[in-house]
Backbone as JSON, one array per atom type, in Angstrom:
{
  "sequence": "MKTISMLVILWMTIAVELAWSRSLPHGALVLPIACGIMFWMRSVTGILLSATALLIDWVARPGCLPLCPMLLPAIAACLISPSAKPDDYSSRRQSLAKMLTPLHLPFITLLAVSLQLISQLNLSAMPAAVDIQFAVKTSLPSLLMISLPISAGISMLMRLADELGLRRASQQWI",
  "N": [[197.68, 41.48, -26.82], [196.14, 43.45, -25.6], [198.08, 45.35, -25.02], [198.91, 46.12, -27.56], [196.56, 47.26, -28.56], [196.3, 49.42, -26.8], [198.6, 50.81, -27.47], [197.98, 51.55, -30.1], [195.81, 53.24, -29.59], [197.09, 55.31, -28.16], [198.92, 56.19, -30.11], [197.19, 57.09, -32.14], [195.93, 59.14, -30.76], [198.03, 60.94, -30.34], [198.53, 61.55, -33.02], [196.09, 62.77, -33.78], [196.09, 64.97, -32.08], [198.37, 66.32, -32.96], [197.62, 66.84, -35.59], [195.47, 68.58, -35.29], [196.63, 70.82, -34.09], [196.36, 73.56, -33.99], [193.78, 74.04, -33.09], [193.44, 72.52, -30.79], [194.62, 72.59, -27.45], [198.0, 72.0, -26.38], [198.52, 68.81, -25.26], [195.95, 68.26, -24.41], [194.45, 66.01, -25.16], [196.27, 63.89, -25.1], [197.36, 63.75, -22.5], [195.19, 63.0, -20.59], [194.49, 60.51, -21.71], [196.88, 59.07, -21.68], [197.3, 58.97, -18.91], [195.02, 57.52, -18.24], [195.57, 55.06, -19.48], [197.75, 54.25, -17.99], [196.52, 53.77, -15.5], [194.55, 51.97, -16.25], [195.86, 49.65, -17.18], [197.53, 49.1, -15.03], [200.22, 48.25, -14.65], [203.75, 47.73, -15.16], [204.22, 47.77, -17.85], [202.12, 49.33, -18.86], [202.75, 51.81, -17.69], [205.27, 52.34, -18.8], [204.58, 52.38, -21.52], [202.83, 54.59, -21.67], [204.58, 56.59, -20.76], [206.46, 56.57, -22.81], [204.85, 57.41, -24.93], [204.23, 60.0, -24.04], [206.8, 61.07, -24.14], [207.32, 60.91, -26.9], [205.38, 62.71, -27.75], [206.41, 65.02, -26.59], [208.8, 65.24, -28.05], [207.77, 65.71, -30.58], [206.51, 68.18, -30.25], [208.35, 70.19, -28.74], [208.88, 71.5, -25.46], [210.13, 73.58, -22.84], [211.11, 71.93, -20.67], [210.94, 68.39, -20.33], [208.74, 67.67, -18.38], [206.37, 66.18, -17.96], [206.88, 63.57, -19.22], [208.97, 62.84, -17.51], [208.22, 63.07, -14.72], [205.53, 62.24, -14.37], [205.21, 59.36, -14.83], [206.6, 58.39, -12.56], [205.08, 59.4, -10.44], [202.66, 58.14, -10.97], [203.45, 55.5, -10.6], [203.82, 55.5, -7.87], [201.19, 55.84, -7.0], [199.76, 53.69, -8.05], [198.9, 50.64, -6.89], [200.28, 47.43, -6.58], [198.19, 44.76, -7.09], [196.4, 41.71, -6.59], [193.8, 41.53, -7.18], [191.01, 43.34, -8.62], [190.09, 46.73, -7.76], [188.17, 46.94, -4.83], [185.07, 48.14, -4.34], [182.94, 47.72, -2.76], [183.11, 47.08, -0.05], [182.41, 48.03, 3.32], [184.14, 49.08, 5.25], [186.57, 51.1, 4.61], [189.62, 52.71, 3.81], [190.53, 56.2, 3.51], [192.11, 56.62, 1.24], [191.46, 54.37, -0.26], [188.75, 54.83, -0.72], [188.9, 57.02, -2.38], [189.86, 56.02, -4.75], [188.58, 55.93, -7.39], [188.91, 58.59, -7.99], [191.57, 58.99, -8.45], [192.48, 59.04, -11.11], [191.34, 61.47, -12.37], [192.66, 63.24, -10.62], [195.41, 62.74, -11.1], [195.46, 63.48, -13.75], [194.9, 66.2, -13.55], [197.22, 66.93, -12.23], [199.05, 66.29, -14.25], [198.31, 68.16, -16.19], [199.02, 70.53, -14.89], [201.79, 70.11, -14.71], [202.32, 70.18, -17.43], [201.71, 72.86, -18.02], [203.67, 74.15, -16.51], [205.95, 73.26, -17.82], [205.69, 74.56, -20.23], [206.28, 77.15, -19.72], [208.82, 79.66, -19.96], [211.57, 78.97, -18.38], [214.18, 79.74, -18.28], [214.83, 82.37, -17.78], [213.79, 83.98, -14.86], [210.39, 83.88, -14.63], [207.99, 86.52, -14.51], [205.37, 87.29, -12.16], [203.14, 88.2, -13.49], [203.45, 87.14, -16.05], [203.21, 84.4, -15.52], [200.62, 84.35, -14.51], [199.19, 85.18, -16.78], [199.77, 83.09, -18.57], [198.56, 80.95, -17.22], [195.93, 81.85, -17.14], [195.21, 81.89, -19.84], [195.79, 79.31, -20.9], [195.05, 77.26, -19.06], [192.12, 77.02, -18.62], [191.15, 76.03, -21.13], [192.61, 73.68, -21.42], [191.74, 72.21, -19.17], [188.97, 72.03, -19.65], [188.83, 70.2, -21.68], [190.45, 68.0, -20.95], [189.73, 67.08, -18.31], [186.94, 66.13, -18.45], [187.35, 63.96, -20.23], [189.1, 62.42, -18.72], [187.45, 61.86, -16.51], [185.49, 60.35, -17.8], [187.0, 58.12, -18.61], [187.68, 57.17, -16.11], [185.14, 56.43, -15.14], [184.59, 54.4, -16.99], [186.58, 52.57, -16.27], [185.71, 51.9, -13.7], [183.24, 50.73, -14.34], [184.14, 48.59, -15.89], [185.52, 47.17, -13.91], [183.38, 46.47, -12.26], [181.89, 44.84, -13.98], [183.66, 42.85, -14.47], [185.47, 42.94, -16.56], [188.1, 43.67, -16.58], [191.25, 42.16, -16.11], [191.95, 40.19, -13.26], [194.37, 39.19, -12.29], [197.61, 40.43, -12.18], [200.36, 41.12, -14.24], [203.57, 41.8, -13.63], [205.75, 42.85, -15.5]],
  "CA": [[196.64, 42.13, -27.59], [195.76, 44.66, -24.89], [199.16, 46.31, -25.16], [198.88, 46.63, -28.93], [195.41, 48.16, -28.69], [196.63, 50.65, -26.07], [199.6, 51.5, -28.29], [197.27, 52.16, -31.22], [195.04, 54.36, -29.05], [198.02, 56.4, -27.87], [199.47, 56.7, -31.37], [196.14, 57.86, -32.81], [195.71, 60.35, -29.98], [199.12, 61.86, -30.67], [198.32, 61.99, -34.4], [194.97, 63.71, -33.8], [196.49, 66.21, -31.43], [199.3, 67.03, -33.84], [196.9, 67.31, -36.78], [194.64, 69.71, -34.9], [197.42, 71.56, -33.11], [195.9, 74.96, -33.88], [192.5, 74.14, -32.39], [193.54, 71.84, -29.5], [195.81, 72.93, -26.67], [199.0, 70.94, -26.28], [198.34, 67.87, -24.16], [194.55, 68.15, -23.99], [193.99, 64.64, -25.37], [197.31, 62.92, -24.78], [197.56, 63.62, -21.05], [194.22, 62.12, -19.9], [194.5, 59.15, -22.24], [198.08, 58.42, -21.15], [197.03, 58.66, -17.5], [194.03, 56.45, -18.22], [196.22, 53.79, -19.83], [198.55, 53.85, -16.83], [195.66, 53.23, -14.47], [193.78, 50.83, -16.77], [196.71, 48.46, -17.24], [198.11, 48.91, -13.69], [201.43, 47.43, -14.74], [204.94, 48.43, -15.64], [204.06, 47.93, -19.3], [201.26, 50.49, -19.07], [203.46, 53.02, -17.32], [206.3, 52.59, -19.82], [203.92, 52.72, -22.78], [202.36, 55.96, -21.55], [205.74, 57.48, -20.68], [207.02, 56.65, -24.16], [203.95, 58.25, -25.73], [204.44, 61.38, -23.61], [208.1, 61.49, -24.65], [207.15, 61.14, -28.33], [204.64, 63.96, -27.87], [207.33, 66.11, -26.28], [209.74, 65.37, -29.17], [207.04, 66.3, -31.69], [206.3, 69.59, -29.91], [209.17, 70.36, -27.53], [208.75, 72.65, -24.57], [211.4, 73.82, -22.17], [211.5, 70.73, -19.95], [209.97, 67.29, -20.46], [208.31, 67.34, -17.03], [205.37, 65.1, -17.97], [207.49, 62.24, -19.38], [209.89, 62.52, -16.42], [207.65, 62.98, -13.39], [204.23, 61.6, -14.32], [205.3, 57.91, -14.57], [207.02, 58.13, -11.18], [203.93, 59.67, -9.57], [201.68, 57.06, -11.2], [203.97, 54.28, -9.97], [203.56, 55.61, -6.43], [199.76, 55.73, -6.73], [199.21, 52.41, -8.46], [199.36, 49.59, -5.99], [200.18, 46.09, -7.19], [197.19, 43.95, -6.4], [196.01, 40.5, -7.29], [192.4, 41.63, -7.54], [190.66, 44.71, -8.91], [189.69, 47.54, -6.62], [186.89, 46.54, -4.25], [184.34, 49.32, -3.93], [181.72, 47.34, -2.04], [183.27, 46.88, 1.39], [182.01, 49.2, 4.1], [185.27, 49.64, 5.97], [187.61, 51.46, 3.67], [190.41, 53.88, 4.17], [190.24, 57.34, 2.66], [192.77, 56.41, -0.04], [190.7, 53.36, -0.99], [187.52, 55.44, -1.17], [189.19, 57.98, -3.43], [190.49, 55.35, -5.88], [188.08, 56.4, -8.68], [189.34, 59.97, -8.24], [193.0, 59.06, -8.73], [192.71, 59.39, -12.51], [191.23, 62.92, -12.58], [193.7, 63.93, -9.85], [196.7, 62.66, -11.8], [195.32, 64.28, -14.97], [195.08, 67.59, -13.13], [198.65, 67.07, -11.97], [199.73, 66.29, -15.55], [198.03, 69.45, -16.83], [199.86, 71.54, -14.24], [203.16, 69.89, -15.16], [202.38, 70.65, -18.82], [201.77, 74.32, -18.0], [204.99, 74.56, -16.01], [206.96, 72.99, -18.85], [205.54, 75.5, -21.33], [206.85, 78.45, -19.32], [210.24, 79.84, -20.2], [212.18, 79.0, -17.06], [215.59, 80.14, -18.32], [214.81, 83.6, -17.01], [212.72, 83.87, -13.87], [209.21, 84.57, -15.15], [207.3, 87.41, -13.59], [204.07, 86.78, -11.73], [202.16, 88.56, -14.52], [203.6, 86.17, -17.13], [202.65, 83.14, -15.05], [199.17, 84.53, -14.42], [198.67, 85.22, -18.15], [199.85, 81.74, -19.12], [197.55, 80.13, -16.56], [194.6, 82.34, -17.52], [194.9, 81.56, -21.23], [195.94, 77.89, -21.23], [194.46, 76.33, -18.11], [190.71, 76.67, -18.82], [190.94, 75.2, -22.31], [193.16, 72.35, -21.12], [190.87, 71.52, -18.2], [187.66, 71.76, -20.24], [188.93, 69.03, -22.54], [191.09, 66.84, -20.33], [189.03, 66.53, -17.14], [185.82, 65.24, -18.82], [187.89, 62.72, -20.79], [189.62, 61.67, -17.59], [186.31, 61.36, -15.73], [184.88, 59.28, -18.59], [187.86, 56.94, -18.52], [187.55, 56.67, -14.74], [183.86, 55.72, -15.06], [184.74, 53.16, -17.75], [187.36, 51.65, -15.45], [184.83, 51.42, -12.63], [182.27, 49.83, -14.96], [184.86, 47.37, -16.26], [185.76, 46.43, -12.67], [182.11, 45.9, -11.79], [181.46, 43.79, -14.9], [184.69, 41.81, -14.56], [186.15, 43.0, -17.85], [189.54, 43.83, -16.38], [191.83, 40.96, -15.52], [192.26, 40.3, -11.85], [195.78, 38.92, -12.05], [198.49, 41.42, -12.79], [201.7, 40.66, -14.6], [204.53, 42.88, -13.46], [206.87, 42.55, -16.39]],
  "C": [[196.23, 43.45, -26.94], [196.82, 45.74, -25.05], [199.16, 46.93, -26.55], [197.71, 47.59, -29.12], [195.66, 49.47, -27.95], [197.66, 51.48, -26.83], [198.93, 52.21, -29.46], [196.45, 53.36, -30.75], [195.95, 55.56, -28.78], [198.57, 57.03, -29.15], [198.43, 57.55, -32.11], [195.84, 59.15, -32.07], [196.79, 61.38, -30.27], [198.93, 62.41, -32.08], [197.19, 63.01, -34.49], [195.37, 65.04, -33.18], [197.48, 67.01, -32.27], [198.6, 67.57, -35.07], [196.05, 68.54, -36.47], [195.35, 70.6, -33.89], [196.98, 73.01, -32.97], [194.61, 75.08, -33.08], [192.5, 73.44, -31.03], [194.77, 72.33, -28.74], [196.74, 71.72, -26.53], [198.76, 70.09, -25.04], [196.9, 67.65, -23.74], [194.02, 66.73, -24.15], [195.0, 63.61, -24.88], [197.43, 62.7, -23.27], [196.49, 62.75, -20.38], [194.23, 60.69, -20.42], [195.74, 58.4, -21.76], [197.9, 58.06, -19.68], [196.02, 57.52, -17.37], [194.63, 55.1, -18.54], [197.1, 53.31, -18.68], [197.68, 53.17, -15.78], [194.83, 52.05, -14.95], [194.62, 49.56, -16.71], [197.3, 48.11, -15.87], [199.34, 48.02, -13.71], [202.58, 48.31, -15.21], [204.82, 48.7, -17.13], [203.2, 49.15, -19.6], [201.96, 51.8, -18.75], [204.53, 53.35, -18.36], [205.7, 52.98, -21.16], [203.44, 54.17, -22.75], [203.52, 56.95, -21.47], [206.41, 57.64, -22.04], [206.16, 57.53, -25.05], [204.1, 59.73, -25.34], [205.78, 61.92, -24.1], [208.04, 61.75, -26.15], [206.39, 62.44, -28.57], [205.53, 65.15, -27.57], [208.34, 66.31, -27.41], [209.05, 66.03, -30.36], [206.8, 67.79, -31.47], [207.06, 69.9, -28.63], [208.82, 71.63, -26.77], [210.12, 72.88, -23.93], [211.92, 72.55, -21.5], [210.48, 69.62, -20.21], [209.49, 66.82, -19.09], [207.31, 66.19, -17.01], [206.01, 63.74, -18.21], [208.42, 61.86, -18.24], [209.17, 62.23, -15.11], [206.34, 62.19, -13.32], [204.3, 60.08, -14.15], [205.73, 57.58, -13.14], [205.87, 58.36, -10.21], [202.89, 58.57, -9.72], [202.16, 55.76, -10.56], [203.78, 54.32, -8.46], [202.08, 55.42, -6.11], [199.17, 54.38, -7.07], [199.79, 51.34, -7.55], [199.26, 48.25, -6.69], [199.2, 45.25, -6.4], [196.85, 42.74, -7.24], [194.54, 40.52, -7.66], [192.08, 43.09, -7.85], [190.19, 45.43, -7.65], [188.3, 47.13, -6.14], [186.2, 47.79, -3.73], [183.19, 48.99, -3.0], [181.9, 47.21, -0.53], [182.97, 48.18, 2.13], [183.2, 49.87, 4.78], [186.4, 49.87, 4.98], [188.39, 52.65, 4.21], [190.07, 55.01, 3.2], [190.89, 57.17, 1.3], [192.02, 55.38, -0.89], [189.39, 53.93, -1.51], [187.75, 56.38, -2.33], [189.84, 57.35, -4.66], [189.9, 55.78, -7.22], [188.51, 57.83, -9.01], [190.83, 60.09, -8.51], [193.26, 59.53, -10.16], [192.47, 60.87, -12.79], [192.28, 63.72, -11.8], [195.04, 63.9, -10.58], [196.64, 63.41, -13.13], [195.48, 65.76, -14.66], [196.55, 67.88, -12.84], [199.45, 67.12, -13.28], [199.51, 67.61, -16.29], [198.88, 70.54, -16.2], [201.33, 71.36, -14.6], [203.35, 70.38, -16.6], [202.48, 72.16, -18.87], [203.12, 74.82, -17.51], [206.05, 74.34, -17.08], [206.84, 73.92, -20.03], [206.08, 76.88, -21.01], [208.33, 78.49, -19.64], [210.93, 80.03, -18.86], [213.65, 79.38, -17.09], [215.78, 81.47, -17.61], [213.63, 83.49, -16.05], [211.49, 84.62, -14.38], [208.53, 85.42, -14.07], [205.94, 86.81, -13.25], [202.99, 87.09, -12.77], [202.23, 87.57, -15.68], [203.0, 84.82, -16.75], [201.13, 83.23, -15.0], [198.55, 84.55, -15.82], [198.69, 83.83, -18.78], [198.78, 80.83, -18.52], [196.15, 80.55, -17.01], [194.25, 81.95, -18.95], [194.9, 80.06, -21.5], [195.14, 76.96, -20.32], [192.98, 76.03, -18.37], [190.47, 75.77, -20.03], [191.49, 73.79, -22.11], [192.23, 71.56, -20.2], [189.51, 71.19, -18.77], [187.67, 70.54, -21.15], [189.42, 67.82, -21.76], [190.34, 66.26, -19.14], [187.79, 65.71, -17.49], [186.29, 63.92, -19.44], [188.4, 61.82, -19.67], [188.49, 61.09, -16.73], [185.6, 60.23, -16.48], [185.69, 58.0, -18.53], [187.76, 56.32, -17.13], [186.23, 55.91, -14.56], [183.91, 54.42, -15.85], [185.55, 52.12, -16.97], [186.51, 51.07, -14.33], [183.81, 50.42, -13.17], [182.93, 48.51, -15.35], [185.19, 46.53, -15.03], [184.49, 45.75, -12.18], [181.66, 44.73, -12.67], [182.49, 42.68, -15.06], [185.42, 41.8, -15.88], [187.64, 43.22, -17.73], [190.06, 42.58, -15.7], [192.17, 41.19, -14.07], [193.73, 40.09, -11.57], [196.63, 39.9, -12.84], [199.83, 40.79, -13.1], [202.64, 41.84, -14.52], [205.78, 42.54, -14.23], [207.74, 43.77, -16.54]]
}
């Protein structure tokens, strides 16, 4: 049931982004929601579901390289640790990586946005520094103004769900 609901959320996000393609930058909604689903489910199913949604988004609006569908699932698989219990935020002795667990989602969203910007550049000819600066100056603020608050909201929802016990403690690595 959880997988089907996540699939519906991803499909509706892609549909909304494609319907409003003139007013929304490419990847502004899909990237944080796909990253959020990867970290919410913390399983292979979540990573594959998000990677498939990113690939469908790339097929619908192709760029030069599909960097997000290729690299983002691998990076998320390195950051998501298989655990039998949800993240424990209450213990006093924590490592720096454990303390920054709520910030993994905005960090990976920022990484996904940068991968999206790199994939939108025409890399067949070496782009000049002025072209890169113009692309970053025009696309980056609008992408970050939409995707980072969504990512932070999803991260707070994940933390709240962990505190209230709404996320399952046992993970199925299928």
